[in-house]
Every structure is written in C-alpha cells, then in structure tokens.
Biopython code that builds the backbone (N, CA, C, O; Angstrom):
import numpy as np
from Bio.PDB.StructureBuilder import StructureBuilder

atoms = [
    (1, "MET", "N", (-0.883, -20.843, -7.425)),
    (1, "MET", "CA", (-0.928, -19.462, -7.005)),
    (1, "MET", "C", (-0.780, -18.585, -8.242)),
    (1, "MET", "O", (0.112, -18.814, -9.059)),
    (2, "LYS", "N", (-1.623, -17.610, -8.384)),
    (2, "LYS", "CA", (-1.624, -16.721, -9.531)),
    (2, "LYS", "C", (-1.036, -15.378, -9.121)),
    (2, "LYS", "O", (-1.369, -14.851, -8.060)),
    (3, "HIS", "N", (-0.172, -14.829, -9.948)),
    (3, "HIS", "CA", (0.448, -13.538, -9.655)),
    (3, "HIS", "C", (-0.153, -12.477, -10.559)),
    (3, "HIS", "O", (-0.347, -12.701, -11.754)),
    (4, "LEU", "N", (-0.440, -11.346, -9.994)),
    (4, "LEU", "CA", (-0.980, -10.218, -10.727)),
    (4, "LEU", "C", (-0.107, -9.018, -10.435)),
    (4, "LEU", "O", (0.095, -8.675, -9.270)),
    (5, "ARG", "N", (0.415, -8.375, -11.459)),
    (5, "ARG", "CA", (1.283, -7.216, -11.255)),
    (5, "ARG", "C", (0.552, -5.955, -11.659)),
    (5, "ARG", "O", (-0.081, -5.895, -12.714)),
    (6, "LEU", "N", (0.646, -4.969, -10.822)),
    (6, "LEU", "CA", (0.017, -3.675, -11.068)),
    (6, "LEU", "C", (1.046, -2.583, -10.842)),
    (6, "LEU", "O", (1.910, -2.711, -9.974)),
    (7, "ALA", "N", (0.961, -1.527, -11.604)),
    (7, "ALA", "CA", (1.815, -0.366, -11.376)),
    (7, "ALA", "C", (0.928, 0.835, -11.121)),
    (7, "ALA", "O", (-0.101, 1.011, -11.774)),
    (8, "ALA", "N", (1.323, 1.642, -10.187)),
    (8, "ALA", "CA", (0.522, 2.828, -9.856)),
    (8, "ALA", "C", (1.432, 4.036, -9.759)),
    (8, "ALA", "O", (2.569, 3.934, -9.297)),
    (9, "LEU", "N", (0.938, 5.156, -10.188)),
    (9, "LEU", "CA", (1.675, 6.399, -10.086)),
    (9, "LEU", "C", (1.281, 7.093, -8.798)),
    (9, "LEU", "O", (0.098, 7.311, -8.533)),
    (10, "VAL", "N", (2.273, 7.437, -8.002)),
    (10, "VAL", "CA", (2.023, 8.117, -6.728)),
    (10, "VAL", "C", (2.418, 9.574, -6.928)),
    (10, "VAL", "O", (3.558, 9.871, -7.285)),
    (11, "ALA", "N", (1.487, 10.468, -6.701)),
    (11, "ALA", "CA", (1.748, 11.901, -6.893)),
    (11, "ALA", "C", (2.092, 12.551, -5.563)),
    (11, "ALA", "O", (1.308, 12.494, -4.616)),
    (12, "ALA", "N", (3.254, 13.162, -5.494)),
    (12, "ALA", "CA", (3.641, 13.902, -4.287)),
    (12, "ALA", "C", (2.918, 15.239, -4.297)),
    (12, "ALA", "O", (2.745, 15.846, -5.354)),
    (13, "LEU", "N", (2.499, 15.695, -3.137)),
    (13, "LEU", "CA", (1.726, 16.927, -3.065)),
    (13, "LEU", "C", (2.576, 18.171, -3.283)),
    (13, "LEU", "O", (2.109, 19.135, -3.889)),
    (14, "VAL", "N", (3.809, 18.165, -2.804)),
    (14, "VAL", "CA", (4.615, 19.365, -2.894)),
    (14, "VAL", "C", (5.780, 19.202, -3.847)),
    (14, "VAL", "O", (6.112, 20.118, -4.599)),
    (15, "ILE", "N", (6.401, 18.031, -3.813)),
    (15, "ILE", "CA", (7.593, 17.779, -4.610)),
    (15, "ILE", "C", (7.193, 17.064, -5.894)),
    (15, "ILE", "O", (6.032, 16.683, -6.044)),
    (16, "ALA", "N", (8.099, 16.879, -6.796)),
    (16, "ALA", "CA", (7.822, 16.236, -8.086)),
    (16, "ALA", "C", (7.200, 14.864, -7.898)),
    (16, "ALA", "O", (7.378, 14.242, -6.851)),
    (17, "PRO", "N", (6.464, 14.378, -8.909)),
    (17, "PRO", "CA", (5.819, 13.069, -8.793)),
    (17, "PRO", "C", (6.818, 11.962, -8.485)),
    (17, "PRO", "O", (7.971, 12.005, -8.913)),
    (18, "THR", "N", (6.360, 11.000, -7.756)),
    (18, "THR", "CA", (7.155, 9.849, -7.341)),
    (18, "THR", "C", (6.477, 8.600, -7.874)),
    (18, "THR", "O", (5.249, 8.544, -7.940)),
    (19, "THR", "N", (7.248, 7.608, -8.250)),
    (19, "THR", "CA", (6.662, 6.380, -8.751)),
    (19, "THR", "C", (6.748, 5.302, -7.692)),
    (19, "THR", "O", (7.784, 5.146, -7.046)),
    (20, "ALA", "N", (5.673, 4.560, -7.508)),
    (20, "ALA", "CA", (5.651, 3.407, -6.605)),
    (20, "ALA", "C", (5.102, 2.229, -7.382)),
    (20, "ALA", "O", (4.302, 2.400, -8.302)),
    (21, "CYS", "N", (5.525, 1.048, -7.016)),
    (21, "CYS", "CA", (5.063, -0.150, -7.703)),
    (21, "CYS", "C", (4.241, -1.006, -6.763)),
    (21, "CYS", "O", (4.498, -1.064, -5.560)),
    (22, "TYR", "N", (3.248, -1.669, -7.331)),
    (22, "TYR", "CA", (2.403, -2.572, -6.572)),
    (22, "TYR", "C", (2.402, -3.923, -7.251)),
    (22, "TYR", "O", (2.319, -4.008, -8.476)),
    (23, "ARG", "N", (2.493, -4.972, -6.469)),
    (23, "ARG", "CA", (2.312, -6.338, -6.956)),
    (23, "ARG", "C", (1.275, -6.973, -6.062)),
    (23, "ARG", "O", (1.230, -6.693, -4.864)),
    (24, "THR", "N", (0.448, -7.815, -6.621)),
    (24, "THR", "CA", (-0.561, -8.507, -5.832)),
    (24, "THR", "C", (-0.433, -9.994, -6.087)),
    (24, "THR", "O", (-0.381, -10.423, -7.240)),
    (25, "THR", "N", (-0.381, -10.792, -5.023)),
    (25, "THR", "CA", (-0.361, -12.239, -5.129)),
    (25, "THR", "C", (-1.738, -12.736, -4.757)),
    (25, "THR", "O", (-2.264, -12.372, -3.705)),
    (26, "ARG", "N", (-2.337, -13.572, -5.610)),
    (26, "ARG", "CA", (-3.695, -14.066, -5.367)),
    (26, "ARG", "C", (-3.686, -15.556, -5.089)),
    (26, "ARG", "O", (-2.957, -16.324, -5.716)),
    (27, "THR", "N", (-4.520, -15.945, -4.128)),
    (27, "THR", "CA", (-4.752, -17.346, -3.819)),
    (27, "THR", "C", (-6.223, -17.616, -4.081)),
    (27, "THR", "O", (-7.088, -16.913, -3.557)),
    (28, "THR", "N", (-6.514, -18.636, -4.892)),
    (28, "THR", "CA", (-7.915, -18.919, -5.200)),
    (28, "THR", "C", (-8.612, -19.525, -3.990)),
    (28, "THR", "O", (-7.991, -20.248, -3.212)),
    (29, "GLY", "N", (-9.901, -19.235, -3.830)),
    (29, "GLY", "CA", (-10.694, -19.763, -2.714)),
    (29, "GLY", "C", (-10.267, -19.230, -1.372)),
    (29, "GLY", "O", (-10.284, -19.957, -0.379)),
    (30, "ALA", "N", (-9.877, -17.945, -1.326)),
    (30, "ALA", "CA", (-9.308, -17.384, -0.106)),
    (30, "ALA", "C", (-10.257, -16.423, 0.605)),
    (30, "ALA", "O", (-9.791, -15.460, 1.216)),
    (31, "GLN", "N", (-11.548, -16.644, 0.550)),
    (31, "GLN", "CA", (-12.520, -15.724, 1.134)),
    (31, "GLN", "C", (-12.302, -15.477, 2.629)),
    (31, "GLN", "O", (-12.531, -14.362, 3.097)),
    (32, "ASP", "N", (-11.870, -16.478, 3.385)),
    (32, "ASP", "CA", (-11.682, -16.319, 4.823)),
    (32, "ASP", "C", (-10.241, -16.000, 5.213)),
    (32, "ASP", "O", (-9.939, -15.842, 6.396)),
    (33, "GLN", "N", (-9.367, -15.905, 4.241)),
    (33, "GLN", "CA", (-7.960, -15.653, 4.549)),
    (33, "GLN", "C", (-7.706, -14.169, 4.743)),
    (33, "GLN", "O", (-8.414, -13.340, 4.171)),
    (34, "PRO", "N", (-6.702, -13.821, 5.544)),
    (34, "PRO", "CA", (-6.366, -12.413, 5.738)),
    (34, "PRO", "C", (-5.765, -11.816, 4.470)),
    (34, "PRO", "O", (-5.230, -12.528, 3.620)),
    (35, "THR", "N", (-5.864, -10.512, 4.364)),
    (35, "THR", "CA", (-5.292, -9.764, 3.246)),
    (35, "THR", "C", (-4.151, -8.925, 3.807)),
    (35, "THR", "O", (-4.293, -8.290, 4.851)),
    (36, "TRP", "N", (-3.021, -8.927, 3.111)),
    (36, "TRP", "CA", (-1.807, -8.302, 3.635)),
    (36, "TRP", "C", (-1.311, -7.208, 2.710)),
    (36, "TRP", "O", (-1.590, -7.218, 1.511)),
    (37, "VAL", "N", (-0.572, -6.267, 3.276)),
    (37, "VAL", "CA", (0.202, -5.307, 2.488)),
    (37, "VAL", "C", (1.627, -5.358, 3.019)),
    (37, "VAL", "O", (1.869, -5.210, 4.217)),
    (38, "ARG", "N", (2.558, -5.569, 2.106)),
    (38, "ARG", "CA", (3.978, -5.574, 2.457)),
    (38, "ARG", "C", (4.573, -4.284, 1.922)),
    (38, "ARG", "O", (4.551, -4.028, 0.718)),
    (39, "VAL", "N", (5.106, -3.472, 2.829)),
    (39, "VAL", "CA", (5.677, -2.183, 2.456)),
    (39, "VAL", "C", (7.189, -2.313, 2.447)),
    (39, "VAL", "O", (7.800, -2.662, 3.457)),
    (40, "GLU", "N", (7.782, -2.033, 1.305)),
    (40, "GLU", "CA", (9.240, -2.041, 1.155)),
    (40, "GLU", "C", (9.679, -0.587, 1.037)),
    (40, "GLU", "O", (9.611, 0.009, -0.038)),
    (41, "ASN", "N", (10.128, -0.028, 2.148)),
    (41, "ASN", "CA", (10.521, 1.378, 2.209)),
    (41, "ASN", "C", (11.998, 1.491, 1.870)),
    (41, "ASN", "O", (12.858, 1.226, 2.710)),
    (42, "ARG", "N", (12.288, 1.884, 0.640)),
    (42, "ARG", "CA", (13.674, 2.028, 0.195)),
    (42, "ARG", "C", (14.169, 3.456, 0.333)),
    (42, "ARG", "O", (15.314, 3.761, -0.003)),
    (43, "SER", "N", (13.298, 4.336, 0.830)),
    (43, "SER", "CA", (13.703, 5.730, 1.028)),
    (43, "SER", "C", (14.456, 5.854, 2.352)),
    (43, "SER", "O", (14.496, 4.917, 3.149)),
    (44, "PHE", "N", (15.040, 7.003, 2.564)),
    (44, "PHE", "CA", (15.807, 7.246, 3.784)),
    (44, "PHE", "C", (14.987, 8.002, 4.820)),
    (44, "PHE", "O", (15.535, 8.648, 5.713)),
    (45, "THR", "N", (13.665, 7.912, 4.688)),
    (45, "THR", "CA", (12.751, 8.593, 5.601)),
    (45, "THR", "C", (11.744, 7.604, 6.162)),
    (45, "THR", "O", (11.201, 6.789, 5.416)),
    (46, "ASP", "N", (11.485, 7.659, 7.462)),
    (46, "ASP", "CA", (10.453, 6.824, 8.081)),
    (46, "ASP", "C", (9.090, 7.251, 7.557)),
    (46, "ASP", "O", (8.888, 8.412, 7.201)),
    (47, "ALA", "N", (8.149, 6.298, 7.511)),
    (47, "ALA", "CA", (6.844, 6.595, 6.924)),
    (47, "ALA", "C", (5.719, 5.903, 7.682)),
    (47, "ALA", "O", (5.889, 4.800, 8.201)),
    (48, "THR", "N", (4.568, 6.567, 7.739)),
    (48, "THR", "CA", (3.340, 5.984, 8.257)),
    (48, "THR", "C", (2.476, 5.641, 7.052)),
    (48, "THR", "O", (2.288, 6.474, 6.165)),
    (49, "VAL", "N", (1.946, 4.413, 7.013)),
    (49, "VAL", "CA", (1.185, 3.925, 5.864)),
    (49, "VAL", "C", (-0.299, 3.875, 6.211)),
    (49, "VAL", "O", (-0.687, 3.424, 7.288)),
    (50, "TYR", "N", (-1.118, 4.348, 5.273)),
    (50, "TYR", "CA", (-2.572, 4.357, 5.433)),
    (50, "TYR", "C", (-3.212, 3.635, 4.259)),
    (50, "TYR", "O", (-2.648, 3.588, 3.165)),
    (51, "VAL", "N", (-4.389, 3.077, 4.490)),
    (51, "VAL", "CA", (-5.205, 2.501, 3.421)),
    (51, "VAL", "C", (-6.476, 3.333, 3.337)),
    (51, "VAL", "O", (-7.041, 3.731, 4.355)),
    (52, "TRP", "N", (-6.919, 3.592, 2.105)),
    (52, "TRP", "CA", (-8.146, 4.339, 1.848)),
    (52, "TRP", "C", (-9.156, 3.402, 1.215)),
    (52, "TRP", "O", (-8.877, 2.783, 0.188)),
    (53, "GLN", "N", (-10.316, 3.295, 1.815)),
    (53, "GLN", "CA", (-11.424, 2.549, 1.237)),
    (53, "GLN", "C", (-12.548, 3.561, 1.108)),
    (53, "GLN", "O", (-13.147, 3.970, 2.102)),
    (54, "SER", "N", (-12.827, 3.961, -0.124)),
    (54, "SER", "CA", (-13.758, 5.050, -0.397)),
    (54, "SER", "C", (-13.156, 6.309, 0.231)),
    (54, "SER", "O", (-12.025, 6.661, -0.103)),
    (55, "SER", "N", (-13.863, 6.994, 1.119)),
    (55, "SER", "CA", (-13.316, 8.198, 1.750)),
    (55, "SER", "C", (-12.810, 7.925, 3.163)),
    (55, "SER", "O", (-12.454, 8.857, 3.884)),
    (56, "GLN", "N", (-12.777, 6.663, 3.560)),
    (56, "GLN", "CA", (-12.325, 6.277, 4.901)),
    (56, "GLN", "C", (-10.828, 5.996, 4.874)),
    (56, "GLN", "O", (-10.363, 5.188, 4.070)),
    (57, "ARG", "N", (-10.065, 6.660, 5.753)),
    (57, "ARG", "CA", (-8.628, 6.451, 5.857)),
    (57, "ARG", "C", (-8.329, 5.730, 7.163)),
    (57, "ARG", "O", (-8.736, 6.175, 8.236)),
    (58, "LEU", "N", (-7.605, 4.599, 7.064)),
    (58, "LEU", "CA", (-7.215, 3.821, 8.244)),
    (58, "LEU", "C", (-5.698, 3.705, 8.298)),
    (58, "LEU", "O", (-5.049, 3.418, 7.292)),
    (59, "ARG", "N", (-5.146, 3.930, 9.479)),
    (59, "ARG", "CA", (-3.701, 3.789, 9.675)),
    (59, "ARG", "C", (-3.359, 2.304, 9.742)),
    (59, "ARG", "O", (-3.963, 1.551, 10.506)),
    (60, "LEU", "N", (-2.382, 1.891, 8.932)),
    (60, "LEU", "CA", (-1.940, 0.498, 8.948)),
    (60, "LEU", "C", (-0.731, 0.308, 9.851)),
    (60, "LEU", "O", (-0.645, -0.684, 10.574)),
    (61, "GLY", "N", (0.192, 1.243, 9.815)),
    (61, "GLY", "CA", (1.383, 1.092, 10.639)),
    (61, "GLY", "C", (2.501, 2.008, 10.201)),
    (61, "GLY", "O", (2.324, 2.904, 9.376)),
    (62, "TYR", "N", (3.656, 1.751, 10.782)),
    (62, "TYR", "CA", (4.836, 2.593, 10.647)),
    (62, "TYR", "C", (5.960, 1.746, 10.068)),
    (62, "TYR", "O", (6.176, 0.614, 10.499)),
    (63, "VAL", "N", (6.680, 2.300, 9.083)),
    (63, "VAL", "CA", (7.804, 1.590, 8.470)),
    (63, "VAL", "C", (9.026, 2.494, 8.535)),
    (63, "VAL", "O", (9.014, 3.609, 8.014)),
    (64, "THR", "N", (10.075, 2.006, 9.178)),
    (64, "THR", "CA", (11.299, 2.798, 9.278)),
    (64, "THR", "C", (12.014, 2.839, 7.932)),
    (64, "THR", "O", (11.756, 2.021, 7.049)),
    (65, "ALA", "N", (12.908, 3.799, 7.798)),
    (65, "ALA", "CA", (13.664, 3.979, 6.560)),
    (65, "ALA", "C", (14.440, 2.717, 6.204)),
    (65, "ALA", "O", (14.932, 2.008, 7.082)),
    (66, "THR", "N", (14.540, 2.451, 4.927)),
    (66, "THR", "CA", (15.275, 1.315, 4.348)),
    (66, "THR", "C", (14.948, -0.020, 5.025)),
    (66, "THR", "O", (15.844, -0.813, 5.311)),
    (67, "SER", "N", (13.668, -0.259, 5.274)),
    (67, "SER", "CA", (13.251, -1.532, 5.860)),
    (67, "SER", "C", (11.931, -1.967, 5.238)),
    (67, "SER", "O", (11.334, -1.239, 4.444)),
    (68, "SER", "N", (11.485, -3.162, 5.608)),
    (68, "SER", "CA", (10.216, -3.697, 5.119)),
    (68, "SER", "C", (9.339, -4.082, 6.300)),
    (68, "SER", "O", (9.831, -4.439, 7.371)),
    (69, "GLN", "N", (8.051, -4.002, 6.087)),
    (69, "GLN", "CA", (7.078, -4.342, 7.126)),
    (69, "GLN", "C", (5.859, -4.954, 6.446)),
    (69, "GLN", "O", (5.412, -4.461, 5.411)),
    (70, "THR", "N", (5.314, -6.034, 7.029)),
    (70, "THR", "CA", (4.090, -6.646, 6.520)),
    (70, "THR", "C", (2.970, -6.374, 7.510)),
    (70, "THR", "O", (3.113, -6.619, 8.708)),
    (71, "MET", "N", (1.845, -5.861, 6.994)),
    (71, "MET", "CA", (0.716, -5.480, 7.839)),
    (71, "MET", "C", (-0.559, -6.126, 7.308)),
    (71, "MET", "O", (-0.743, -6.259, 6.098)),
    (72, "GLU", "N", (-1.434, -6.524, 8.224)),
    (72, "GLU", "CA", (-2.712, -7.105, 7.821)),
    (72, "GLU", "C", (-3.719, -5.992, 7.587)),
    (72, "GLU", "O", (-3.844, -5.075, 8.398)),
    (73, "LEU", "N", (-4.437, -6.076, 6.472)),
    (73, "LEU", "CA", (-5.515, -5.126, 6.210)),
    (73, "LEU", "C", (-6.724, -5.527, 7.042)),
    (73, "LEU", "O", (-7.006, -6.718, 7.173)),
    (74, "PRO", "N", (-7.445, -4.567, 7.605)),
    (74, "PRO", "CA", (-8.629, -4.897, 8.398)),
    (74, "PRO", "C", (-9.660, -5.664, 7.558)),
    (74, "PRO", "O", (-9.998, -5.246, 6.451)),
    (75, "ARG", "N", (-10.149, -6.773, 8.087)),
    (75, "ARG", "CA", (-11.141, -7.574, 7.367)),
    (75, "ARG", "C", (-12.433, -6.807, 7.134)),
    (75, "ARG", "O", (-13.188, -7.123, 6.214)),
    (76, "SER", "N", (-12.691, -5.804, 7.958)),
    (76, "SER", "CA", (-13.922, -5.036, 7.836)),
    (76, "SER", "C", (-13.980, -4.191, 6.568)),
    (76, "SER", "O", (-15.062, -3.750, 6.180)),
    (77, "ILE", "N", (-12.837, -3.952, 5.909)),
    (77, "ILE", "CA", (-12.865, -3.150, 4.686)),
    (77, "ILE", "C", (-12.739, -3.989, 3.424)),
    (77, "ILE", "O", (-12.871, -3.460, 2.320)),
    (78, "ILE", "N", (-12.486, -5.286, 3.565)),
    (78, "ILE", "CA", (-12.337, -6.169, 2.406)),
    (78, "ILE", "C", (-13.579, -7.042, 2.299)),
    (78, "ILE", "O", (-13.820, -7.886, 3.162)),
    (79, "PHE", "N", (-14.355, -6.850, 1.266)),
    (79, "PHE", "CA", (-15.554, -7.657, 1.043)),
    (79, "PHE", "C", (-15.664, -7.901, -0.455)),
    (79, "PHE", "O", (-16.141, -7.048, -1.203)),
    (80, "GLY", "N", (-15.214, -9.079, -0.882)),
    (80, "GLY", "CA", (-15.158, -9.363, -2.314)),
    (80, "GLY", "C", (-14.109, -8.469, -2.959)),
    (80, "GLY", "O", (-13.213, -7.977, -2.274)),
    (81, "PRO", "N", (-14.207, -8.255, -4.261)),
    (81, "PRO", "CA", (-13.271, -7.339, -4.917)),
    (81, "PRO", "C", (-13.499, -5.910, -4.400)),
    (81, "PRO", "O", (-14.572, -5.339, -4.589)),
    (82, "THR", "N", (-12.490, -5.350, -3.755)),
    (82, "THR", "CA", (-12.617, -4.043, -3.112)),
    (82, "THR", "C", (-11.555, -3.092, -3.646)),
    (82, "THR", "O", (-10.367, -3.403, -3.570)),
    (83, "PRO", "N", (-11.956, -1.929, -4.189)),
    (83, "PRO", "CA", (-10.951, -0.952, -4.629)),
    (83, "PRO", "C", (-10.362, -0.225, -3.421)),
    (83, "PRO", "O", (-11.090, 0.283, -2.569)),
    (84, "LEU", "N", (-9.045, -0.184, -3.367)),
    (84, "LEU", "CA", (-8.328, 0.480, -2.267)),
    (84, "LEU", "C", (-7.267, 1.407, -2.833)),
    (84, "LEU", "O", (-6.794, 1.230, -3.955)),
    (85, "ARG", "N", (-6.905, 2.396, -2.032)),
    (85, "ARG", "CA", (-5.773, 3.263, -2.330)),
    (85, "ARG", "C", (-4.879, 3.270, -1.100)),
    (85, "ARG", "O", (-5.345, 3.015, 0.011)),
    (86, "PHE", "N", (-3.615, 3.555, -1.290)),
    (86, "PHE", "CA", (-2.669, 3.602, -0.187)),
    (86, "PHE", "C", (-1.987, 4.962, -0.186)),
    (86, "PHE", "O", (-1.697, 5.524, -1.241)),
    (87, "SER", "N", (-1.734, 5.484, 1.013)),
    (87, "SER", "CA", (-1.001, 6.739, 1.125)),
    (87, "SER", "C", (0.099, 6.586, 2.154)),
    (87, "SER", "O", (0.055, 5.711, 3.019)),
    (88, "VAL", "N", (1.085, 7.459, 2.040)),
    (88, "VAL", "CA", (2.256, 7.420, 2.913)),
    (88, "VAL", "C", (2.507, 8.826, 3.432)),
    (88, "VAL", "O", (2.591, 9.772, 2.650)),
    (89, "ASP", "N", (2.627, 8.968, 4.743)),
    (89, "ASP", "CA", (3.031, 10.227, 5.363)),
    (89, "ASP", "C", (4.467, 10.047, 5.836)),
    (89, "ASP", "O", (4.749, 9.196, 6.680)),
    (90, "PHE", "N", (5.373, 10.853, 5.287)),
    (90, "PHE", "CA", (6.777, 10.758, 5.663)),
    (90, "PHE", "C", (7.044, 11.565, 6.923)),
    (90, "PHE", "O", (6.489, 12.648, 7.112)),
    (91, "LEU", "N", (7.896, 11.028, 7.779)),
    (91, "LEU", "CA", (8.234, 11.697, 9.032)),
    (91, "LEU", "C", (8.902, 13.039, 8.759)),
    (91, "LEU", "O", (8.573, 14.039, 9.398)),
    (92, "ALA", "N", (9.830, 13.065, 7.822)),
    (92, "ALA", "CA", (10.504, 14.305, 7.455)),
    (92, "ALA", "C", (9.871, 14.830, 6.171)),
    (92, "ALA", "O", (9.723, 14.090, 5.199)),
    (93, "GLY", "N", (9.512, 16.059, 6.170)),
    (93, "GLY", "CA", (8.928, 16.650, 4.967)),
    (93, "GLY", "C", (7.430, 16.831, 5.095)),
    (93, "GLY", "O", (6.816, 16.454, 6.094)),
    (94, "ASN", "N", (6.864, 17.414, 4.065)),
    (94, "ASN", "CA", (5.443, 17.727, 4.105)),
    (94, "ASN", "C", (4.709, 17.147, 2.894)),
    (94, "ASN", "O", (3.747, 17.746, 2.413)),
    (95, "ARG", "N", (5.143, 16.013, 2.405)),
    (95, "ARG", "CA", (4.484, 15.385, 1.273)),
    (95, "ARG", "C", (3.773, 14.119, 1.727)),
    (95, "ARG", "O", (4.237, 13.424, 2.631)),
    (96, "SER", "N", (2.648, 13.827, 1.094)),
    (96, "SER", "CA", (1.848, 12.641, 1.413)),
    (96, "SER", "C", (1.354, 12.012, 0.125)),
    (96, "SER", "O", (0.203, 12.223, -0.258)),
    (97, "PRO", "N", (2.197, 11.241, -0.554)),
    (97, "PRO", "CA", (1.775, 10.636, -1.814)),
    (97, "PRO", "C", (0.632, 9.640, -1.600)),
    (97, "PRO", "O", (0.535, 9.004, -0.551)),
    (98, "ILE", "N", (-0.228, 9.518, -2.613)),
    (98, "ILE", "CA", (-1.343, 8.570, -2.558)),
    (98, "ILE", "C", (-1.392, 7.818, -3.881)),
    (98, "ILE", "O", (-1.167, 8.396, -4.944)),
    (99, "SER", "N", (-1.685, 6.537, -3.806)),
    (99, "SER", "CA", (-1.680, 5.690, -4.999)),
    (99, "SER", "C", (-2.974, 5.814, -5.778)),
    (99, "SER", "O", (-3.956, 6.386, -5.306)),
    (100, "GLU", "N", (-2.953, 5.267, -6.976)),
    (100, "GLU", "CA", (-4.177, 5.087, -7.736)),
    (100, "GLU", "C", (-4.930, 3.923, -7.104)),
    (100, "GLU", "O", (-4.372, 3.201, -6.278)),
    (101, "SER", "N", (-6.161, 3.739, -7.473)),
    (101, "SER", "CA", (-6.986, 2.667, -6.918)),
    (101, "SER", "C", (-6.574, 1.316, -7.508)),
    (101, "SER", "O", (-6.344, 1.194, -8.711)),
    (102, "ILE", "N", (-6.486, 0.301, -6.637)),
    (102, "ILE", "CA", (-6.269, -1.070, -7.092)),
    (102, "ILE", "C", (-7.347, -1.939, -6.452)),
    (102, "ILE", "O", (-7.836, -1.637, -5.364)),
    (103, "THR", "N", (-7.708, -3.007, -7.129)),
    (103, "THR", "CA", (-8.739, -3.903, -6.613)),
    (103, "THR", "C", (-8.087, -5.060, -5.880)),
    (103, "THR", "O", (-7.211, -5.740, -6.415)),
    (104, "VAL", "N", (-8.527, -5.276, -4.642)),
    (104, "VAL", "CA", (-7.975, -6.297, -3.757)),
    (104, "VAL", "C", (-9.103, -7.241, -3.362)),
    (104, "VAL", "O", (-10.234, -6.807, -3.141)),
    (105, "ILE", "N", (-8.793, -8.536, -3.275)),
    (105, "ILE", "CA", (-9.767, -9.516, -2.796)),
    (105, "ILE", "C", (-9.180, -10.223, -1.575)),
    (105, "ILE", "O", (-7.963, -10.215, -1.390)),
    (106, "PRO", "N", (-10.026, -10.836, -0.735)),
    (106, "PRO", "CA", (-9.520, -11.546, 0.442)),
    (106, "PRO", "C", (-8.453, -12.571, 0.053)),
    (106, "PRO", "O", (-8.629, -13.317, -0.910)),
    (107, "GLY", "N", (-7.357, -12.607, 0.793)),
    (107, "GLY", "CA", (-6.260, -13.530, 0.532)),
    (107, "GLY", "C", (-5.126, -12.925, -0.271)),
    (107, "GLY", "O", (-4.067, -13.540, -0.396)),
    (108, "ASP", "N", (-5.324, -11.720, -0.825)),
    (108, "ASP", "CA", (-4.267, -11.059, -1.598)),
    (108, "ASP", "C", (-3.141, -10.587, -0.692)),
    (108, "ASP", "O", (-3.339, -10.336, 0.497)),
    (109, "THR", "N", (-1.957, -10.473, -1.277)),
    (109, "THR", "CA", (-0.834, -9.785, -0.644)),
    (109, "THR", "C", (-0.401, -8.687, -1.604)),
    (109, "THR", "O", (0.055, -8.962, -2.714)),
    (110, "VAL", "N", (-0.547, -7.444, -1.167)),
    (110, "VAL", "CA", (-0.155, -6.293, -1.985)),
    (110, "VAL", "C", (1.211, -5.864, -1.538)),
    (110, "VAL", "O", (1.462, -5.746, -0.339)),
    (111, "VAL", "N", (2.117, -5.625, -2.489)),
    (111, "VAL", "CA", (3.463, -5.156, -2.162)),
    (111, "VAL", "C", (3.577, -3.701, -2.624)),
    (111, "VAL", "O", (3.441, -3.398, -3.809)),
    (112, "LEU", "N", (3.829, -2.815, -1.667)),
    (112, "LEU", "CA", (3.993, -1.396, -1.925)),
    (112, "LEU", "C", (5.485, -1.085, -1.834)),
    (112, "LEU", "O", (6.101, -1.291, -0.789)),
    (113, "GLU", "N", (6.058, -0.595, -2.912)),
    (113, "GLU", "CA", (7.487, -0.247, -2.936)),
    (113, "GLU", "C", (7.630, 1.261, -2.921)),
    (113, "GLU", "O", (7.164, 1.941, -3.835)),
    (114, "ILE", "N", (8.269, 1.785, -1.895)),
    (114, "ILE", "CA", (8.559, 3.210, -1.811)),
    (114, "ILE", "C", (10.003, 3.394, -2.287)),
    (114, "ILE", "O", (10.931, 2.911, -1.639)),
    (115, "PRO", "N", (10.198, 4.087, -3.410)),
    (115, "PRO", "CA", (11.538, 4.174, -3.986)),
    (115, "PRO", "C", (12.460, 5.110, -3.204)),
    (115, "PRO", "O", (11.988, 5.943, -2.430)),
    (116, "PRO", "N", (13.776, 4.973, -3.406)),
    (116, "PRO", "CA", (14.724, 5.901, -2.770)),
    (116, "PRO", "C", (14.438, 7.313, -3.270)),
    (116, "PRO", "O", (14.033, 7.497, -4.418)),
    (117, "GLY", "N", (14.641, 8.272, -2.441)),
    (117, "GLY", "CA", (14.410, 9.656, -2.836)),
    (117, "GLY", "C", (12.966, 10.069, -2.798)),
    (117, "GLY", "O", (12.640, 11.193, -3.179)),
    (118, "ALA", "N", (12.076, 9.185, -2.344)),
    (118, "ALA", "CA", (10.657, 9.521, -2.291)),
    (118, "ALA", "C", (10.376, 10.430, -1.146)),
    (118, "ALA", "O", (9.228, 10.825, -0.939)),
]
sb = StructureBuilder()
sb.init_structure("model")
sb.init_model(0)
sb.init_chain("A")
sb.init_seg("    ")
for serial, (resi, resn, name, xyz) in enumerate(atoms, 1):
    if name == "N":
        sb.init_residue(resn, " ", resi, " ")
    sb.init_atom(name, np.array(xyz, "f"), 0.0, 1.0, " ", f" {name:<3s}", serial, name[0])
structure = sb.get_structure()
C-alpha cells in the first residue's frame, strides 16, 4: 500500500483563512474499488461536507462536532485520475471553506481534517 500526503489551504469566505490537511491512501489495481473520504471534524461546529467535480457540487454527508465520519464518493464522478475539491458548510456561522484541487483515483481514501476553531 502506498501513502500519498497532500496539504491544502482552505480559505474561509468571511473569517480568516483556515488550514485543513488531506492525506490519500492508494491501493494499486483498484479500478473497481470504492473511493472514500474520511472527515475528522475537530471543530466544535457540526458540518455538511460536499465534493466538487468541475462545477458540480454533490452533498456527501453530515459530520457532527468533534467526531469522524467515513463517506463513499459517488463512483459516477471518479473515472481514472480525477481532480476534486471539498467544501464544508458549518451549521453555525456563515463561512463555507473550500479546498484546493487534489487528484483522486478509484480505491483512494482521502482524509479531510477540519481543525479546531474552523
């Protein structure tokens, strides 16, 4: 199993920039395997997580404050190496940070870390 680490800067729309980290775990020969995103919400605010593929935004799910959730990415948006972005809408507040683009392939597990105070 090969590990690939990526870091992305998440810009808050209203409040100061927030940093989020991404890690991707790759399995070779995984064309038919599902692709996952694990969200580690370390903030004290519940959040709804979205994935962006080009200009299409899809809701992945809901993560409560200070908890983790693993969600499957829709197979319809993953075809070979696919650039994706992730965004988070917080229940409290009016900020919606969005990540930089990362390339995901079938079988990857992306870990999105939402820091405290985000």
